[in-house]
C-alpha positions in Angstrom: 113.4 77.0 100.9 110.5 78.5 99.4 111.1 80.9 96.5 108.7 83.2 95.1 108.8 84.9 92.5 106.1 88.1 91.0 106.3 90.6 87.8 106.8 94.5 88.5 105.9 94.9 84.7 109.0 94.1 83.3 111.5 93.8 86.4 110.7 90.1 88.0 110.4 90.4 91.7 112.6 86.8 93.6 111.2 86.7 97.9 113.1 83.7 99.3 111.3 82.4 102.9 113.5 81.2 105.3 117.2 80.8 106.6 119.3 81.7 103.4 122.0 79.2 104.7 124.0 75.5 103.4 121.6 73.7 100.1 119.3 76.4 100.5 121.3 79.1 99.6 122.0 76.7 96.8 118.7 76.0 96.0 118.8 80.2 96.1 121.4 80.6 93.0 119.9 77.6 90.9 117.2 80.3 90.8 119.1 83.4 89.9 120.8 82.1 87.3 117.3 80.5 85.7 115.6 84.4 86.7 118.7 85.5 84.4 118.3 83.7 81.2 114.3 84.3 81.4 114.3 88.2 82.2 116.4 91.1 80.9 118.4 91.3 84.1 115.6 93.2 85.5 115.0 91.6 88.7 115.0 92.3 93.5 116.2 90.4 95.7 113.4 90.7 98.1 114.7 89.4 101.6 111.8 91.0 103.6 110.8 86.9 105.1 115.5 85.9 105.1 116.1 86.4 108.9 119.3 85.4 108.6 122.4 84.0 105.7 125.4 82.1 107.6 129.2 82.0 105.3 127.8 80.3 102.5 123.8 83.0 101.9 126.4 85.1 101.3 129.0 83.8 99.0 126.3 82.8 97.0 124.7 87.4 96.9 128.6 87.5 96.0 128.4 85.4 93.4 125.6 86.2 91.6 126.7 90.2 91.9 129.9 89.0 90.4 128.6 87.0 88.0 125.7 89.9 86.7 128.5 92.3 86.9 130.7 90.3 84.4 127.4 90.6 82.6 127.2 94.2 82.5 123.2 94.2 85.0 122.9 93.7 88.3 120.6 93.1 91.2 119.2 95.0 93.4 118.0 93.8 97.6 114.9 94.9 99.3 114.2 94.7 102.8 117.4 93.8 104.5 116.9 93.4 107.8 119.5 95.0 110.1 121.0 91.5 111.0 121.6 90.9 106.8 122.8 94.4 107.0 125.3 93.9 110.1 126.8 90.8 108.1 126.8 92.9 105.1 129.1 95.8 106.3 131.7 93.0 108.9 132.7 91.8 106.1 132.8 94.9 103.5 129.7 93.3 100.7 127.6 96.7 101.9 128.5 98.9 99.3 128.6 95.9 96.4 124.3 95.8 96.1 122.2 98.7 94.9 119.7 98.3 98.8 116.2 99.3 98.7 113.4 100.1 101.7 110.6 98.0 99.3 110.0 96.2 96.5 108.6 98.8 95.4 111.6 101.3 95.4 113.5 98.2 94.3 111.5 98.1 91.0 111.5 101.6 90.8 115.1 101.9 91.2 114.9 100.5 87.3 113.0 102.9 84.9 
């Protein structure tokens, strides 16, 4: 899985590309932990290039959210497609993440 990382001021944007499944989900979790260590806890996960996720991918997002919550922080999701949105709804995870339509909206939410 390719994971792009960009900065928008004080906000780091992580953009994984491809399905968030199995080993790729674990790679993403490692990257999220790295970003947390090097940022002020201000980061956005751009899911625009993630067509779907499996249970491991969902667990990765939930675990990342839980780890951040214990630190008093949270990441924000953007560009969640209909398939992933349905997974969030079916599993009861929809309200667990702050979600925005696009990167700019998510980045601005930190202001």
